[in-house]
C-alpha positions as CSV (number, residue, x, y, z in Angstrom):
1,M,94.3,28.8,105.0
2,S,97.7,27.9,106.2
3,G,99.4,30.6,104.1
4,L,96.9,33.2,105.4
5,R,97.9,32.4,108.9
6,V,101.6,33.1,108.2
7,R,100.6,36.5,106.6
8,A,98.5,37.4,109.5
9,V,101.7,37.3,111.7
10,A,103.6,39.6,109.4
11,A,101.0,42.3,108.8
12,P,101.0,44.2,112.2
13,A,103.8,46.5,113.0
14,R,106.5,45.0,115.1
15,V,106.0,44.9,118.8
16,R,109.3,44.8,120.6
17,A,109.8,42.8,123.8
18,A,109.9,45.3,126.7
19,A,113.3,46.0,127.9
20,P,114.0,44.8,131.4
21,A,113.5,47.4,134.0
22,G,116.2,50.1,134.3
23,R,116.8,53.7,134.2
24,S,117.2,55.9,131.1
25,P,120.7,57.4,131.2
26,R,121.7,60.7,129.5
27,L,124.7,58.9,128.1
28,A,124.2,55.6,126.3
29,P,125.4,52.7,128.4
30,I,128.8,51.3,127.5
31,G,128.8,47.6,126.7
32,F,131.6,45.1,126.8
33,G,133.2,43.0,124.1
34,R,133.2,45.6,121.3
35,G,134.6,49.0,120.7
36,Q,136.3,49.5,124.1
37,S,139.6,51.0,122.8
38,D,141.0,52.9,119.9
39,I,144.1,54.9,118.9
40,A,142.6,58.0,120.6
41,D,142.6,56.2,124.0
42,L,146.2,55.1,123.4
43,A,147.2,58.6,122.6
44,L,145.4,60.1,125.7
45,V,147.0,57.7,128.1
46,G,150.3,58.6,126.4
47,V,149.6,62.2,127.2
48,A,148.9,61.2,130.9
49,V,152.3,59.3,131.2
50,A,154.1,62.2,129.5
51,G,152.4,64.5,132.1
52,A,153.7,62.5,134.9
53,I,157.2,62.5,133.5
54,L,157.0,66.3,133.0
55,A,155.9,66.7,136.5
56,L,158.8,64.7,137.9
57,L,161.2,66.7,135.9
58,T,159.8,70.2,136.8
59,G,158.6,69.3,140.3
60,V,155.1,70.7,139.5
61,W,152.6,67.8,140.3
62,I,149.6,69.6,139.0
63,V,150.8,69.0,135.5
64,A,150.4,65.3,135.9
65,V,146.7,65.7,137.1
66,L,145.8,68.1,134.3
67,L,147.3,65.9,131.6
68,A,145.6,62.8,132.9
69,L,142.1,64.4,132.9
70,P,141.6,64.2,129.1
71,S,141.9,60.3,129.2
72,L,139.6,60.1,132.2
73,T,137.0,62.4,130.6
74,A,137.1,60.2,127.4
75,D,136.3,57.1,129.4
76,V,133.3,58.9,131.0
77,V,131.9,60.6,127.9
78,R,132.8,58.4,124.9
79,G,130.7,55.4,123.8
80,E,131.7,52.8,121.3
81,R,134.9,53.3,119.5
82,P,135.3,53.2,115.7
83,A,135.7,49.6,114.5
84,N,138.6,50.3,112.3
85,L,140.7,51.8,115.1
86,R,140.2,49.2,117.9
87,R,142.8,46.6,117.0
88,L,145.9,48.7,117.8
89,A,144.7,49.4,121.3
90,R,143.8,45.7,121.9
91,R,147.3,44.6,120.8
92,V,148.9,46.7,123.6
93,L,146.2,45.5,126.1
94,L,144.9,49.0,126.6
95,D,141.4,48.2,127.7
96,R,139.5,50.2,130.4
97,P,141.1,48.6,133.5
98,A,144.6,49.0,132.1
99,R,143.9,52.7,131.2
100,S,142.6,53.4,134.7
101,L,145.7,51.8,136.3
102,V,148.2,53.6,134.1
103,R,146.8,57.1,134.3
104,A,145.9,57.0,137.9
105,G,149.2,55.3,138.8
106,A,151.2,57.9,136.8
107,V,149.5,60.7,138.7
108,I,150.1,59.2,142.1
109,V,153.8,58.5,141.3
110,A,154.2,62.1,140.1
111,V,152.7,63.5,143.3
112,A,154.7,61.1,145.5
113,G,157.9,62.2,143.7
114,T,157.3,65.9,143.7
115,V,155.6,66.8,147.1
116,D,157.6,66.8,150.3
117,R,156.4,65.4,153.6
118,L,153.3,63.7,152.4
119,S,151.2,61.7,154.9
120,R,152.1,58.1,154.5
121,L,148.6,57.0,155.7
122,D,147.0,59.2,152.9
123,L,149.3,57.8,150.3
124,V,148.5,54.3,151.3
125,A,144.8,55.0,151.2
126,V,145.0,56.6,147.8
127,F,147.1,53.7,146.4
128,T,144.7,51.2,147.9
129,A,141.8,52.9,146.3
130,L,143.7,52.9,142.9
131,I,144.2,49.2,143.1
132,T,140.6,48.6,144.2
133,V,139.3,50.5,141.2
134,H,141.5,48.6,138.8
135,L,140.5,45.2,140.3
136,C,136.8,46.1,140.3
137,L,136.9,47.3,136.7
138,T,138.7,43.9,135.8
139,V,136.1,41.8,137.7
140,Y,133.2,43.8,136.4
141,A,134.5,43.5,132.8
142,A,134.9,39.7,133.3
143,L,131.3,39.4,134.6
144,A,130.0,41.4,131.7
145,A,131.9,39.3,129.2
146,R,130.5,36.1,130.8
147,R,127.0,37.6,130.5
148,I,127.5,38.4,126.9
149,G,128.8,34.9,126.2
150,R,125.6,33.4,127.8
151,E,123.2,35.9,126.2
152,S,124.7,35.2,122.8
153,T,123.1,31.7,122.9
154,V,119.6,33.2,123.4
155,I,117.0,32.7,120.6
156,T,116.2,36.0,118.9
157,W,112.9,36.3,116.9
158,R,111.1,38.7,114.6
159,N,107.6,38.8,113.0
160,L,106.7,36.0,115.5
161,P,104.1,36.6,118.3
162,V,105.8,35.4,121.4
163,D,103.8,35.4,124.7
164,L,106.0,36.9,127.3
165,H,103.5,36.5,130.2
166,E,102.6,40.2,130.5
167,T,102.7,41.1,126.8
168,T,103.0,39.6,123.3
169,A,106.0,40.7,121.4
170,T,106.7,40.1,117.7
171,E,110.3,41.0,118.1
172,G,112.7,40.3,120.8
173,P,114.3,39.8,123.3
174,Q,115.7,43.2,124.2
175,P,119.3,43.4,125.4
176,L,119.7,43.1,129.1
177,P,120.5,46.3,130.9
178,D,123.7,47.1,132.6
179,A,123.5,45.6,136.2
180,V,124.2,49.0,137.8
181,L,122.0,50.9,135.4
182,A,119.0,48.9,136.7
183,V,119.3,50.6,140.1
184,L,121.4,53.7,139.5
185,P,121.5,56.5,136.8
186,L,124.8,55.5,135.5
187,D,126.1,52.2,133.9
188,G,128.7,50.3,135.8
189,V,131.7,51.3,133.7
190,R,130.9,55.0,134.0
191,L,130.3,54.7,137.7
192,L,133.7,53.2,138.1
193,A,135.1,56.1,136.0
194,A,133.3,58.4,138.4
195,A,135.0,56.6,141.3
196,E,138.3,57.3,139.6
197,C,137.3,61.0,139.5
198,V,136.9,60.8,143.3
199,L,140.3,59.1,143.5
200,F,141.9,62.0,141.5
201,A,140.3,64.4,143.9
202,G,141.9,62.5,146.7
203,V,145.3,62.7,145.0
204,V,145.0,66.5,144.7
205,V,143.9,66.9,148.3
206,T,146.8,64.6,149.3
207,A,149.3,66.8,147.4
208,S,147.8,69.8,149.1
209,R,148.4,68.3,152.6
210,V,144.7,68.5,153.7
211,P,144.4,66.1,156.6
212,I,141.6,63.4,156.9
213,V,139.9,64.3,153.5
214,P,142.2,62.0,151.3
215,L,141.3,59.1,153.6
216,A,137.6,59.9,153.4
217,L,137.7,60.2,149.6
218,A,139.6,56.9,149.3
219,V,136.9,55.2,151.4
220,I,134.2,56.6,149.1
221,T,136.1,55.3,146.1
222,F,136.6,51.9,147.6
223,A,132.9,51.6,148.6
224,T,131.7,52.7,145.1
225,A,134.0,50.2,143.3
226,V,132.9,47.4,145.5
227,L,129.2,48.3,145.0
228,V,129.5,48.1,141.3
229,V,131.1,44.6,141.5
230,A,128.5,43.4,144.0
231,L,125.6,44.5,141.7
232,G,127.3,42.8,138.7
233,W,127.8,39.6,140.7
234,R,124.2,39.6,141.8
235,A,122.9,40.0,138.2
236,W,125.4,37.9,136.3
237,G,127.5,35.9,138.7
238,S,125.4,32.7,138.9
239,S,126.2,30.1,136.4
240,T,123.1,28.1,137.0
241,V,120.3,30.7,137.1
242,P,119.3,31.6,133.4
243,L,119.6,35.3,132.4
244,R,116.2,35.2,130.8
245,D,113.5,32.6,130.1
246,S,112.2,33.8,126.7
247,D,113.6,30.8,124.8
248,T,110.9,28.5,126.0
249,Q,108.2,31.1,124.9
250,A,109.8,31.5,121.5
251,V,109.9,27.7,121.0
252,E,106.2,27.5,122.0
253,A,105.4,30.3,119.5
254,V,107.2,28.4,116.6
255,G,105.3,25.3,117.6
256,A,102.0,27.1,117.4
257,L,102.9,28.4,114.0
258,Q,103.3,24.8,112.7
259,P,105.7,25.6,109.9
260,E,106.0,23.2,107.1
261,V,108.8,25.1,105.2
262,V,112.0,26.3,106.7
263,F,114.4,28.7,104.9
264,Y,117.8,27.9,106.7
265,F,120.6,30.4,106.5
266,S,124.1,30.6,107.8
267,S,126.9,32.7,106.3
268,P,129.8,35.1,107.1
269,A,128.7,38.6,108.0
270,S,129.3,39.8,104.5
271,G,126.9,37.3,103.0
272,T,123.5,38.6,104.2
273,Y,122.5,39.4,100.6
274,A,122.3,35.7,99.8
275,L,119.2,35.4,101.9
276,A,118.0,38.9,101.2
277,V,117.4,38.1,97.6
278,W,114.8,35.5,98.6
279,A,112.8,38.0,100.7
280,D,109.9,38.4,98.3
281,V,109.7,34.7,97.7
282,I,109.7,34.0,101.5
283,N,107.0,36.6,102.0
284,A,104.8,35.0,99.2
285,M,104.9,31.5,100.5
286,R,101.6,29.6,100.5
287,R,102.7,27.2,103.3
288,P,103.4,28.2,106.9
289,V,107.1,29.2,106.7
290,L,109.8,29.9,109.2
291,V,113.2,31.5,108.5
292,V,116.0,30.1,110.7
293,V,119.2,32.2,110.8
294,R,122.3,31.1,112.7
295,E,124.1,34.4,113.1
296,R,122.4,37.4,114.8
297,G,124.6,39.9,112.8
298,H,122.5,39.3,109.7
299,L,119.3,40.8,111.1
300,S,120.0,44.3,110.1
301,G,120.0,43.3,106.4
302,L,116.8,41.3,106.6
303,D,114.2,43.9,107.2
304,A,112.5,43.1,103.9
305,I,111.5,39.7,105.3
306,T,108.1,39.8,106.9
307,A,107.7,36.1,107.6
308,P,108.4,34.7,111.0
309,L,112.2,34.6,111.7
310,V,114.3,33.2,114.5
311,V,118.1,33.4,115.2
312,V,119.4,30.2,116.8
313,P,123.1,30.5,117.6
314,T,123.5,27.0,119.0
315,V,122.8,23.5,117.7
316,A,120.8,22.8,121.0
317,A,118.6,25.9,120.3
318,M,118.1,24.9,116.7
319,E,117.0,21.3,117.6
320,R,114.4,22.9,120.0
321,V,113.1,25.4,117.6
322,V,112.4,23.0,114.6
323,P,109.0,21.4,115.3
324,P,107.9,18.1,113.9
325,S,105.6,19.9,111.5
326,V,108.5,21.0,109.3
327,R,108.4,19.0,106.1
328,V,111.1,20.7,103.9
329,V,114.2,22.8,104.5
330,L,115.5,25.1,101.8
331,Y,119.2,26.2,101.8
332,P,120.3,29.4,99.9
333,T,124.0,29.0,100.9
334,N,126.4,26.0,101.0
335,V,128.3,26.5,104.3
336,V,129.6,24.1,106.9
337,R,126.9,24.9,109.5
338,N,124.3,23.5,107.0
339,N,125.4,20.1,108.3
340,E,123.8,20.9,111.6
341,M,120.4,21.2,110.1
342,V,120.8,18.4,107.5
343,R,121.5,15.9,110.3
344,I,117.9,16.5,111.7
345,P,115.8,13.5,110.6
346,G,112.3,14.0,109.3
347,P,112.3,16.9,106.7
348,L,113.6,16.7,103.2
349,H,116.5,19.0,102.5
350,C,117.0,21.0,99.3
351,F,119.8,23.3,98.1
352,I,118.3,26.3,96.2
353,G,121.3,28.7,96.1
354,H,121.2,32.4,95.7
355,G,122.0,32.7,92.0
356,D,122.5,30.6,89.0
357,S,125.8,31.0,87.1
358,D,128.7,29.1,85.4
359,K,130.9,29.8,88.5
360,V,132.3,26.7,90.1
361,G,130.3,27.3,93.2
362,S,127.0,26.7,91.3
363,F,127.8,22.9,90.8
364,S,129.7,22.0,94.0
365,P,130.1,18.3,94.8
366,L,129.2,19.3,98.4
367,N,125.6,19.4,97.2
368,R,125.5,15.6,97.3
369,M,124.3,15.8,101.0
370,Y,120.9,17.3,100.0
371,D,117.8,15.3,99.0
372,E,117.1,17.6,96.1
373,I,119.0,20.3,94.3
374,W,116.9,23.0,92.7
375,V,118.3,25.0,89.8
376,A,117.0,27.6,87.4
377,G,116.9,25.7,84.1
378,E,118.2,22.8,82.0
379,A,121.5,24.5,81.5
380,A,122.3,24.1,85.1
381,I,121.6,20.4,85.0
382,D,124.1,20.2,82.1
383,R,126.7,21.7,84.3
384,Y,126.3,19.0,86.9
385,R,126.3,16.4,84.1
386,A,129.5,17.8,82.5
387,V,131.6,18.0,85.7
388,D,130.4,14.5,86.8
389,E,131.3,15.0,90.6
390,G,129.0,12.2,91.8
391,I,125.9,14.1,92.0
392,D,122.7,12.1,91.5
393,L,121.2,13.8,88.4
394,T,117.7,12.5,89.5
395,A,118.0,14.9,92.5
396,L,118.1,17.9,90.2
397,R,115.0,19.8,89.4
398,A,114.7,22.9,87.2
399,V,112.3,25.3,88.9
400,G,113.2,28.7,87.3
401,R,114.1,31.9,89.2
402,P,111.2,33.2,91.2
403,Q,113.0,36.5,91.9
404,L,112.8,37.4,88.3
405,A,108.9,37.8,88.1
406,E,109.3,41.7,88.1
407,I,111.9,41.9,85.4
408,Q,110.3,43.5,82.2
409,R,110.9,41.5,79.0
410,A,112.1,43.6,76.0
411,D,109.8,44.0,73.1
412,P,111.6,42.8,70.0
413,T,109.4,44.9,67.7
414,Q,110.5,48.2,69.2
415,Q,113.6,49.9,67.8
416,H,115.8,51.6,70.5
417,R,115.5,55.3,70.5
418,G,117.3,57.9,72.6
419,R,120.3,57.7,74.7
420,L,121.7,54.3,75.5
421,T,121.7,53.1,79.1
422,V,124.5,50.7,80.0
423,L,124.4,48.7,83.3
424,Y,128.0,47.7,84.4
425,A,127.4,45.0,87.1
426,P,130.6,43.1,87.6
427,T,131.1,40.3,90.1
428,W,133.7,40.2,92.9
429,E,137.2,38.5,93.0
430,G,136.0,35.4,94.9
431,F,137.5,33.8,98.0
432,F,140.3,32.2,95.9
433,D,141.9,32.7,92.5
434,E,140.0,29.9,90.8
435,A,136.8,31.7,91.6
436,D,138.0,35.1,90.4
437,Y,135.9,36.2,87.4
438,S,135.9,39.9,88.3
439,S,136.8,42.6,85.7
440,V,136.8,45.4,88.2
441,A,140.6,45.7,88.9
442,A,141.8,44.8,85.4
443,M,139.2,46.5,83.1
444,G,136.6,48.3,85.2
445,E,137.8,51.9,84.9
446,R,138.4,51.6,81.1
447,I,134.9,50.0,80.6
448,V,133.2,52.9,82.3
449,E,135.2,55.4,80.4
450,G,134.5,53.7,77.1
451,A,130.8,53.6,77.7
452,L,130.8,57.3,78.7
453,A,132.9,58.2,75.8
454,A,130.2,56.5,73.5
455,G,127.7,58.9,74.9
456,A,126.0,56.3,77.1
457,R,124.4,56.8,80.5
458,V,126.1,54.3,82.9
459,L,124.6,52.5,85.9
460,F,127.2,50.9,88.2
461,K,126.3,48.0,90.4
462,P,129.3,46.1,91.8
463,H,128.9,42.9,93.8
464,P,128.6,43.8,97.5
465,L,131.9,42.0,98.3
466,T,134.0,43.7,95.6
467,G,137.4,44.5,97.1
468,H,136.9,42.2,100.0
469,R,139.9,40.1,99.1
470,L,142.1,42.1,96.7
471,P,143.1,45.6,97.5
472,E,143.5,46.5,93.8
473,A,139.8,45.6,93.3
474,A,138.8,47.9,96.2
475,R,140.9,50.8,94.7
476,A,139.4,50.3,91.3
477,R,135.8,50.2,92.7
478,T,136.4,53.4,94.5
479,A,137.8,55.0,91.4
480,I,134.8,53.9,89.3
481,E,132.3,55.1,91.8
482,A,134.0,58.5,91.9
483,R,134.0,58.6,88.0
484,I,130.3,57.8,87.9
485,I,129.5,60.6,90.3
486,R,131.6,63.1,88.3
487,A,129.9,62.1,85.0
488,G,126.5,63.1,86.2
489,G,124.0,63.4,83.3
490,G,121.9,60.4,84.6
491,S,124.9,58.1,85.3
492,T,124.5,56.8,88.8
493,L,125.4,54.2,91.4
494,V,122.9,51.5,91.9
495,P,122.2,51.1,95.6
496,N,123.0,47.9,97.5
497,T,119.3,47.3,98.5
498,P,116.9,44.5,97.9
499,N,115.6,44.4,94.3
500,A,117.8,47.5,93.3
501,L,119.7,45.3,90.7
502,Y,116.4,44.1,89.2
503,A,115.2,47.7,88.9
504,A,118.4,48.5,87.1
505,F,117.7,45.6,84.7
506,N,114.4,47.3,83.7
507,E,116.1,50.6,83.3
508,A,119.1,49.4,81.2
509,D,119.3,48.8,77.5
510,V,122.5,46.6,77.6
511,L,124.4,44.9,80.4
512,I,128.2,44.6,80.8
513,T,129.1,41.9,83.4
514,D,131.4,39.1,84.3
515,I,130.7,35.4,84.7
516,S,128.1,35.4,87.4
517,S,124.4,34.9,88.2
518,V,123.8,38.5,86.9
519,I,123.9,37.0,83.3
520,T,121.3,34.4,84.0
521,D,119.0,36.9,85.8
522,F,119.4,39.6,83.1
523,L,118.5,37.2,80.4
524,A,115.0,37.2,81.7
525,S,114.8,40.6,80.1
526,R,115.9,39.2,76.7
527,K,118.1,42.4,76.2
528,P,121.7,42.5,74.8
529,Y,124.6,41.7,77.1
530,I,128.3,41.9,77.0
531,V,130.6,39.5,79.0
532,T,134.2,40.3,80.0
533,N,136.9,37.9,78.8
534,R,139.9,39.5,80.7
535,R,142.2,36.5,80.1
536,D,141.4,36.7,76.3
537,L,140.5,33.1,75.9
538,P,139.4,32.0,72.4
539,A,135.7,32.5,71.9
540,D,134.8,28.9,71.5
541,Q,136.9,27.9,74.5
542,F,135.2,30.6,76.6
543,T,131.6,29.8,75.7
544,T,132.3,26.1,76.2
545,A,133.5,26.8,79.6
546,F,130.8,29.3,80.3
547,P,127.6,28.5,78.3
548,S,125.8,31.5,79.8
549,A,127.9,33.7,77.6
550,G,126.9,31.9,74.4
551,A,124.7,34.8,73.1
552,A,126.9,37.6,74.4
553,V,129.5,39.9,72.9
554,L,132.8,38.8,74.5
555,L,134.8,41.8,75.7
556,G,138.5,41.2,75.7
557,S,141.1,42.9,77.9
558,R,141.8,45.6,75.3
559,L,138.1,46.4,74.9
560,T,138.3,46.7,71.2
561,E,134.8,45.0,70.8
562,L,133.1,47.6,73.0
563,P,132.2,50.4,70.5
564,D,130.6,47.9,68.0
565,A,128.8,46.0,70.8
566,L,127.2,49.3,72.1
567,A,126.2,50.3,68.6
568,D,124.6,46.9,67.9
569,A,122.6,47.2,71.1
570,Q,121.1,50.3,69.7
571,G,120.5,49.1,66.3
572,P,120.3,45.6,64.6
573,D,120.8,43.5,67.7
574,V,122.0,40.5,65.7
575,R,122.0,38.1,68.7
576,R,118.4,38.5,69.7
577,E,117.1,35.0,68.7
578,P,120.1,33.0,70.1
579,R,119.7,35.1,73.3
580,S,116.0,34.2,73.6
581,L,116.7,30.5,73.1
582,L,119.6,30.7,75.7
583,A,117.4,32.5,78.2
584,T,114.8,29.6,77.9
585,R,117.6,27.0,78.4
586,L,118.9,28.9,81.5
587,L,115.6,30.0,83.1
588,G,112.8,27.8,81.8
589,D,109.7,29.2,80.2
590,A,107.3,29.8,83.1
591,A,105.1,32.8,82.5
592,D,105.1,33.5,86.2
593,P,108.3,32.2,87.8
594,L,107.2,33.1,91.3
595,Q,103.9,31.2,91.2
596,A,105.8,28.3,89.5
597,F,108.3,28.2,92.3
598,L,105.6,28.2,95.0
599,T,104.0,25.3,93.2
600,E,107.3,23.4,93.3
601,V,107.4,24.1,97.0
602,D,103.9,22.7,97.5
603,A,104.8,19.5,95.6
604,F,108.1,19.1,97.6
605,V,106.1,19.3,100.8
606,E,103.7,16.7,99.5
607,R,106.6,14.4,98.6
608,S,108.1,14.8,102.0
609,K,104.6,13.9,103.6
610,A,104.3,10.9,101.3
611,R,107.8,9.6,102.4
612,A,107.0,10.1,106.1
613,A,103.7,8.1,105.6
614,V,105.6,5.3,104.0
615,R,108.2,5.2,106.8
616,S,105.6,5.3,109.5
617,G,103.9,2.2,108.1
618,P,100.3,1.3,108.0
């Protein structure tokens, strides 16, 4: 019954927590801390400064006003800036307050230098308004940044019914509104930009020598800017009053769930896939389960998970959200922040990884900190035994690969007919050279050309991080993708979506890949596979170092083996029997790997309960 209770949470459509009261603006409110500047802003401010210089040289002050308007208009109308263009502007400190000060100051200097017999009082009023807008923008930005910093520690939840007094939300909390937007139709940043528009009007009236009006407009500008800061201070200024109280309700909701199993996940932003590959397994859990994620940025890539999920950015929040009911914690990644969960006494901790391969990361000595280490098959235990890094071999358990339940096994009695389908699924270049097994930069384009020349249909599925470290890998990936698109005729790019790779396994007749977990997973199909050997190591040395390639055709850097390997996949398939034996060694022989894994989790929970009973005594 406990498993049914978890599924009942996931079944209804998500109900988002209601956003705090506020107005609906026609323009999306501008946030702080991201996307505030880009090269276009730098260029437009440059135009404003050039306009002031031109006005001083020609004596025509209106030129300065007209050339400053595009920059002001951009700050009113534009939202978030493109991520790849922000850094340049940040390096020259061209944020919103600085842009305001430079363009408005340039206009005032141009007017003061070109118009004779200006009212000193009007000039002082306009200049005071300029400084006020700049200071208020700076203060408001500081208050907003302070709010963002405090809100970043809030617990976020999904697929979890949280009682928020007036409603029950399965997803939340919603972002807090801009402090000004809660009472006025514009957010604070745009209202300050509007105040600057009034300031510009005051400059124009001052240059036209209209009495009184400049002073009145300066007062309006001053009052508007001060109002924005006052509203920001009222909403975000206190360091003792919490911005929201939903953390307590989220913790209570987790406590009511009484989870026994936690999937704990932390990773750099690019590593979301490492948890996403476990989505179907998490959703199928028999025990009450909770997914604990440490970084909010992963949420967009975890929509496939329908089990209760919480994001806990701080250690304090994590300690609050993990109830005593938790008996086991499973870890798909091996990162520093895992220490923060492992240190919590009570549960048993187990490293499950996100793929099984001969890469060095698959038998790391860091795994000594876990109570158990789950691997796919006996071959993985052999890896740990061979490297002898101090891992207690009794902590290792071969549990299969539950994600492979949907992979169709090839029928050895059926002769291949029709056009050959080749899946090229290389790995990435790793975080350092020792972990670089990728063929993309050195061989990738020639592999694809060779397969196409042999008349094959090619599916291309690179590792999501391909090109992350090495520019040459990124260039080769782009070239391969373009070639696949040009080839047409059924050749296609495999999308970077959950289970897309496994669907490609079912579609392919033969795999070309590098040393990675793709080999182990593909062997569940018992189909032929080709492994790249870009450093041209002798075959016996290569297969000794990488046993998962033991039943593969090794593809050297010159690709001379490729034509015969593709022909063999269509015909005799001479490696069928050793490939089947290797698959069993790598993956085990469970008829239903998903159910076998769920049974292992049940047994793990019972071991944890038994240990807790012994520790508590009679």
